[in-house]
C-alpha positions as CSV (number, residue, x, y, z in Angstrom):
1,X,31.1,13.2,1.2
2,X,30.0,12.2,-2.4
3,X,27.0,9.9,-1.9
4,X,27.2,8.8,-5.6
5,X,23.6,9.8,-6.3
6,X,24.2,12.0,-9.4
7,X,22.0,11.0,-12.3
8,X,19.8,8.7,-10.3
9,X,16.1,9.9,-10.9
10,X,13.9,10.1,-7.9
11,X,10.2,10.6,-7.2
12,X,9.2,12.1,-3.9
13,X,5.5,12.2,-3.2
14,X,4.0,15.2,-1.6
15,X,7.1,17.2,-2.3
16,X,5.7,20.6,-3.2
17,X,6.2,21.8,0.5
18,X,7.2,20.8,3.9
19,X,9.0,17.5,4.7
20,X,8.8,16.2,1.0
21,X,10.2,19.5,-0.3
22,X,13.2,19.2,2.1
23,X,13.8,15.7,0.9
24,X,13.7,16.7,-2.8
25,X,16.1,19.6,-2.1
26,X,18.6,17.2,-0.5
27,X,18.3,14.6,-3.3
28,X,18.6,17.3,-6.0
29,X,21.8,18.8,-4.2
30,X,23.3,15.4,-4.5
31,X,22.7,15.3,-8.3
32,X,19.3,13.4,-8.5
33,X,16.9,14.6,-11.1
34,X,13.7,14.9,-9.0
35,X,10.1,14.5,-10.0
36,X,8.2,16.7,-7.6
37,X,4.8,15.7,-6.9
38,X,1.9,17.7,-5.4
39,X,-1.9,18.3,-5.8
40,X,-1.6,22.0,-6.5
41,X,0.1,23.1,-9.9
42,X,1.4,26.4,-8.7
43,X,3.0,25.1,-5.5
44,X,4.5,22.1,-7.3
45,X,6.0,24.2,-10.1
46,X,7.4,26.6,-7.6
47,X,9.0,23.8,-5.6
48,X,10.5,22.4,-8.9
49,X,11.6,25.8,-10.0
50,X,13.5,26.3,-6.7
51,X,15.4,23.0,-7.5
52,X,16.3,24.2,-10.9
53,X,17.4,27.6,-9.6
54,X,19.9,25.9,-7.4
55,X,21.3,23.9,-10.4
56,X,19.2,20.8,-10.1
57,X,16.9,19.0,-12.6
58,X,13.3,18.8,-11.7
59,X,9.9,18.1,-13.3
60,X,6.5,17.9,-11.7
61,X,3.5,15.5,-11.7
62,X,0.2,16.4,-10.2
63,X,-2.4,14.1,-8.5
64,X,-4.1,13.0,-5.4
65,X,-2.6,9.7,-4.0
66,X,-5.9,8.6,-2.7
67,X,-7.4,8.7,-6.2
68,X,-6.6,5.5,-8.4
69,X,-6.7,7.3,-11.6
70,X,-4.3,9.9,-10.3
71,X,-1.9,7.2,-8.9
72,X,-1.9,5.5,-12.3
73,X,-0.9,8.9,-13.9
74,X,1.8,9.5,-11.2
75,X,3.2,6.0,-11.8
76,X,3.3,6.5,-15.5
77,X,5.1,9.8,-15.2
78,X,7.6,8.3,-12.9
79,X,8.2,5.4,-15.2
80,X,8.8,7.8,-18.1
81,X,11.2,9.8,-15.8
82,X,13.2,6.6,-15.2
83,X,12.7,6.7,-11.4
84,X,15.1,4.5,-9.5
85,X,14.5,6.0,-6.2
86,X,11.1,6.0,-4.8
87,X,10.3,8.1,-1.6
88,X,6.7,7.4,-0.5
89,X,6.4,10.6,1.7
90,X,2.7,11.3,1.2
91,X,0.7,10.3,4.2
92,X,-2.4,12.2,5.2
93,X,-3.0,12.7,8.8
94,X,-6.0,13.6,10.9
95,X,-6.6,13.6,14.6
96,X,-9.0,10.7,15.7
97,X,-9.3,8.7,18.9
98,X,-11.3,5.5,19.5
99,X,-14.5,7.6,19.9
100,X,-14.1,9.9,16.8
101,X,-12.4,7.5,14.3
102,X,-15.3,6.2,12.1
103,X,-15.1,3.6,9.5
104,X,-14.3,6.3,6.8
105,X,-11.4,7.7,8.8
106,X,-9.7,4.2,8.9
107,X,-10.4,3.7,5.2
108,X,-8.9,7.2,4.4
109,X,-5.8,6.5,6.5
110,X,-5.3,3.1,4.8
111,X,-5.8,4.6,1.3
112,X,-3.5,7.5,1.8
113,X,-0.7,6.0,3.7
114,X,-0.7,2.3,2.7
115,X,-2.4,1.7,-0.6
116,X,-0.7,4.7,-2.3
117,X,2.7,3.5,-1.3
118,X,1.8,-0.1,-2.5
119,X,0.5,1.0,-5.8
120,X,3.6,2.9,-6.6
121,X,5.8,0.2,-5.4
122,X,4.1,-2.3,-7.5
123,X,4.3,0.1,-10.6
124,X,8.0,1.2,-10.2
125,X,9.9,-1.7,-8.4
126,X,9.9,-4.2,-11.4
127,X,12.1,-1.8,-13.5
128,X,14.4,-1.3,-10.7
129,X,14.6,-5.1,-10.2
130,X,15.4,-5.6,-14.0
131,X,18.1,-2.8,-13.8
132,X,19.7,-4.4,-10.7
133,X,19.6,-1.2,-8.6
134,X,16.9,0.8,-6.8
135,X,15.7,2.3,-3.6
136,X,12.4,2.3,-1.9
137,X,12.1,4.6,1.2
138,X,8.8,4.7,2.8
139,X,7.9,7.4,5.4
140,X,6.6,5.9,8.7
141,X,6.1,7.6,12.0
142,X,6.9,7.4,15.6
143,X,3.3,6.4,16.1
144,X,4.0,3.2,14.3
145,X,5.8,1.8,17.4
146,X,4.7,4.3,20.1
147,X,1.0,4.8,19.5
148,X,-0.6,8.1,20.7
149,X,-4.3,8.1,21.7
150,X,-5.5,10.8,19.3
151,X,-3.9,9.3,16.1
152,X,-5.2,5.8,16.2
153,X,-6.0,5.2,12.5
154,X,-2.9,7.0,11.3
155,X,-0.6,5.2,13.7
156,X,-2.2,1.9,12.6
157,X,-1.7,2.8,9.0
158,X,2.0,3.7,9.5
159,X,2.6,0.5,11.4
160,X,1.4,-1.2,8.3
161,X,3.8,0.8,6.3
162,X,6.7,-0.2,8.4
163,X,5.7,-3.9,8.2
164,X,5.3,-4.0,4.5
165,X,8.7,-2.3,4.0
166,X,10.4,-5.1,5.8
167,X,8.4,-7.7,3.8
168,X,9.4,-5.8,0.6
169,X,13.1,-5.9,1.5
170,X,12.9,-9.7,1.9
171,X,11.1,-10.0,-1.4
172,X,13.8,-8.1,-3.1
173,X,16.7,-10.2,-1.7
174,X,19.7,-10.3,-4.0
175,X,18.2,-7.9,-6.7
176,X,20.2,-4.7,-5.7
177,X,17.1,-3.1,-4.7
178,X,16.7,-2.1,-1.0
179,X,13.7,-1.1,1.0
180,X,13.7,0.9,4.2
181,X,11.4,3.0,6.2
182,X,12.1,6.3,8.0
183,X,9.9,7.1,11.0
184,X,10.1,10.9,12.1
185,X,9.3,12.1,15.6
186,X,8.0,15.5,16.2
187,X,9.2,17.6,13.2
188,X,9.0,21.4,13.4
189,X,8.0,23.2,10.1
190,X,8.7,26.9,9.6
191,X,4.9,27.4,10.1
192,X,5.0,25.5,13.4
193,X,7.9,27.3,14.7
194,X,6.3,30.7,14.0
195,X,3.2,29.6,15.7
196,X,5.1,28.5,18.8
197,X,7.1,31.8,18.9
198,X,4.0,33.9,18.5
199,X,2.1,32.1,21.3
200,X,4.9,32.3,23.8
201,X,3.8,34.8,26.5
202,X,7.5,35.5,27.4
203,X,8.5,36.5,23.9
204,X,11.5,34.2,23.9
205,X,13.6,33.4,20.9
206,X,13.7,29.8,19.5
207,X,16.9,28.7,21.2
208,X,15.4,29.7,24.6
209,X,11.9,28.2,23.9
210,X,12.7,24.8,22.1
211,X,13.9,22.9,25.1
212,X,10.8,23.6,27.0
213,X,8.7,22.6,24.0
214,X,10.7,19.4,23.5
215,X,10.1,18.4,27.1
216,X,6.4,19.2,26.9
217,X,5.8,17.5,23.3
218,X,8.6,15.0,22.7
219,X,11.0,14.5,25.6
220,X,14.1,13.0,24.1
221,X,17.9,12.7,24.8
222,X,18.7,15.1,21.9
223,X,16.8,17.9,23.9
224,X,15.2,19.5,20.9
225,X,12.5,19.0,18.3
226,X,13.3,17.6,14.8
227,X,13.6,19.5,11.5
228,X,12.7,18.6,8.0
229,X,16.4,18.5,7.2
230,X,16.9,15.9,9.9
231,X,14.6,13.6,8.1
232,X,15.8,14.6,4.6
233,X,19.5,13.9,5.4
234,X,18.5,10.3,6.7
235,X,16.3,9.7,3.5
236,X,19.1,10.9,1.2
237,X,21.8,8.6,2.8
238,X,19.5,5.5,2.5
239,X,18.8,6.4,-1.1
240,X,22.6,6.3,-1.9
241,X,24.7,3.4,-2.9
242,X,26.6,3.9,0.2
243,X,23.7,2.4,2.2
244,X,23.5,-0.8,0.2
245,X,23.9,-2.9,3.3
246,X,21.1,-1.2,5.1
247,X,17.9,-3.1,4.2
248,X,14.5,-3.7,5.8
249,X,15.2,-1.1,8.5
250,X,12.8,1.3,10.2
251,X,15.1,4.2,11.0
252,X,13.7,6.4,13.8
253,X,14.6,10.1,13.4
254,X,13.1,11.3,16.7
255,X,16.1,12.4,18.8
256,X,15.9,9.0,20.9
257,X,12.3,9.4,21.7
258,X,11.1,5.9,22.9
259,X,7.9,4.7,24.4
260,X,6.6,8.1,25.4
261,X,2.8,8.8,24.8
């Protein structure tokens, strides 16, 4: 299926590795020039080179999304790149419960997950509005609607991300710009998969081990854990012109996990 994304520039924050890199690969494969963002120059350049080697167009921008000066630089680079698809993927997470989450933890979660997204939205959406087309996709989390006791500040910040996305969609009514959030469940990176396999005393392969892990960590009707590609495919569709009637949504990519702790 042609998603009609060719030539539409995208910024994916925190895309030098992990989930962001998977999203960047999917968008690039559909023909989007991608502005790869990260904090480490070597990792960002390596990710961009991977996209170019596969036939894509990619450039890099460096910066810490919790630093206002860096955010200003990222926004300027994205403006110069002509970004019409903004994917706010950056979202620092640390484990805190109500006893260990001090004031700074709450402030850090807010800065990294909420203010970073708001700043880039305010910088980039006016040009999308003027052009009559654009996409804003914010990464939420299952914790936004199904809080877990050891991620209290993170879950609250992601709930704010989901809420502000819907508010933004309403503000952009009739402009051709849509805003949606995508909330992943438990997503297994390659490093996490290797850790689980190494720790299994029975030495099972992933196909044998995954159903047990899914039941333990994220019991869901799909019977497995999520992958970065599961999330990337959803983001890429929402970024496309084909998804123009999907607006103000929070799309859970969690295998059907609902209401579990």
